[in-house]
N, C-alpha and C positions, 0 to 999 in steps of 0.2 A: 375640516381638508383631512380629503382621502390618500390615505397610504397607499402606494403603488404593489401590488404583489409581486416579487421576488421572481424573477425567469430566469434560467441561466442560460448559457448562447448554445448549450449542448441540447435543449429543449426540442427534441425534431417530431411536430405532430406528424407528419408525413409516414416516420420510423414506427411511432408510438413510443417512443422514446422521454421521458422526462427527469435529468436527472433536479429538477428543483422536487417533485415527490417524492423521490429515493432518500436525499440530502435530508428533507423533513420528515423522516422514519423515527420512533426511537433510537434505533442502532446508528444512525447519524450521529449521535451524542454517544461514543462505545463507551468513553470512561464511568458515565454515568448510570448509564444502559446496565452493565455487568457491578453497578453498586461499587466503584474503586473509586467514587468525588460524588458528594451529594447533588444532588441536580438542580441546576441556576446557581448551583456558586462559581467563584473565580475561575475553577479548575474544570468546571463540566465546558469543554470545547468543540466545538463539533470538529469531528474525523478529520476532514478535509485542514485545519490550523495542524493537528498533530502529524497529519500527512506531510505538510510543508515544512514542516520542522525537522522529519525524520527524512526529506530528500534533499533538503537544504545540507544537514549531517555527510549524508552519500554522494552530493559534490565536491562536498571540502573536504574528505577522505577521497577520493580518490584523484582529486586536484593537491594530494600530499599535503594539505595546508593543518589536517586534523591529523595525520596517520601520525604523527610523532607525539602528538597527544595519548591518542587512542590506539589501543593495538586490534590489530584484526581481528580475533576473536569478539570482541565486543561489536564491532561492527557486522559480522555475523551474527550474535546474538541479536541486533536491532533486524537486521535484517530477516530470521525468525520470526520475531513477534513480527514486524510487515505482513508477512506470507501468511502469518496464524489467522490475523484479523482478516486478512482477502479471503483467505478456504471459510470465514464465517460469513462474512459479507454475500461473498458469490453464493454461496448458501440460499441466504436469506432471500436476496434477486428470486433468485429460481424458485421457491419456494414461492413469493410474492407476484412472479409473476410478471416482475418490473424489467424496465430498459433503459439499463443506464449508458449512456455510451463513456461517458467518464469512469465510470468506477469497472467498468470492464477493461477499460484501457490499464488503470492501475492497477491492475489485478494483473495483468501480464508482464506490465514491468514488473511488477513484484517478484514473481516468478522467475522475469529474467535474471533481476539480482540476485535472489536465494542462491541461484544456477551458477553466477560468474562469480561470489565471494563462497559460495562452498568449495569450489575449485582451488579457489588460492590457499583455503584453509585445508580443507582435507587431499589438497595434490590433485594433480588430473594427469592421466598417461598420457604422455605425448603420443606416443604409437595407436593411439586409440583404439588400444587393445590388441592390437596385430600381432602376433608373434613372430619376432625374425625370423628369417628362412636360415639355415644352419650351412655354414659354407664346406 
């Protein structure tokens, strides 16, 4: 019996985009890549699973389901970790000259989330930095 090779929906040959090839890189399992867990262990999960858990948490937090249990600071810390991994992975994609549409979409999403939650944590100027005119 021959096992069919996995092909992601975002593999677009005309663009030279291959999420499947990117997911198969060692960096696709960051916990073992950085030596935080042993390779092939139960905790050596793909980045996609870590992302699914993270985005589920963010959605539940934004729906105020987990906001009473977890403080805003913890959510911002999770955003910071996600953004840190995005910076590392985006750098690796550039160095390896790989195009992964799903990867770049999540990097943009992570940037948006850290800006949004950063403003909630540190406050944002409602007047966008403009000074009020003296009367």
